[in-house]
N, C-alpha and C positions, 0 to 999 in steps of 0.2 A: 351857238357861238360859246356861250358859258362853259359848256362841257369841253370843247376843244381847248379853251383857254386853260381850263382847269387841269386837263390831262397834260398840256405842255407845262404848265406850272409845276405840277408834281414831278414830272419828269426832270425838270430843272433843279429842284430841290433835291431830289436823289442824287442827281449828277454832281452837283455841288457837294453833297454829303461824301461821296466816293472820291471826290478830288481832294477834300480835306484830309479824309484818311490817309490818302496816297501821300499827301504833302507831310503829314506827321511821321509816316515812315522813312521818308526822304531825309527829312530832318534828322531822324535817329542815325540813319545809315552814314551822314555827313558828320554830325556832332557827338555821336556815341552815347547820345541819352535823348529821351523825349522831351519835347518842349515843355515849359512850365504852364503855357496857356495857348490857345490858337492865336491870339495876338502876336504871339512872338513869332509866328510863321510869316506874318507880313512884314513885321520889324526887321526880320533876318533875310528876307527877299525869296523866302520859299514860295510864297504866293504873293501877288500883286497887293490884293486886299481880301478881306472876309467877303465872301459871296452874299449877295442878299437872299433871304427867305420870303416866300409869300409875294413874289413880285409878279401880280398879274395885271394890275391896273383895274381890276374890278373888285367889288366886295364879295369874293367867293371863297377866301380863306378864312380860317378862324382867327388869325392874327393880322396886325398890321406888318407891312413890309419893314424889315430889320435885317442888320448884319451884325447885331450884338452877339457877344459869346461869353460864357461864364464858366468858371472853373467848379466842378460839382465834387463834393466828397465821395459820392457813389453814382450807381447808374439809375437811381430814381428821377423820374422827370418832376419838374417843378411847373411845368406849363407857361414858362416864359415867352415862349414863341421864338426864342432865338437858338443859336447854336449852344450845345453843351460839351464840355470837356471833362473827362473824369480820370486823371492820372491813377494808376495801380500799381502797386509794388509788384516787381517781379513779373509783369505781363504788360502787354500793350495797353495804352490807355483807350479808354471809350470815347468816341466822338459820335454824338448822336444829336437830333432835332430835339429840342426841348419842348415837345408838344404832346399832351394826351389824346387830343382829338384824333378823328379817324380821317383816313383819305378815302378816296372814291372807291377804294376795294375793301374798305372796312377794317384796316389795319392801322393802329395807333402809330402816329408819326414818330413817336420815341422807339418804336420797335425795330427801326431800320438801321 
């Protein structure tokens, strides 16, 4: 049962990451610039709310459930367990999961 929940939770995290990245691009297309933070996506109606990470109901993930997001100066993860947003001059910002732990396939969460 834990393996099934882990796989579905990992899929949800990756799906939510893709949705956030899409919302950032939609924001830019509508407003002409990238948002200053991920929270701005919700405040301006591009998403309903920041989706949760690590939401399995079991103690199988490295961090507690959160929908926190931080703005980072660069792409280096800090292992907060939340969402990370790194604006970059001249190119698309990075949106990633701020976690250095590995998923069930051995990839660091921050690498997605």
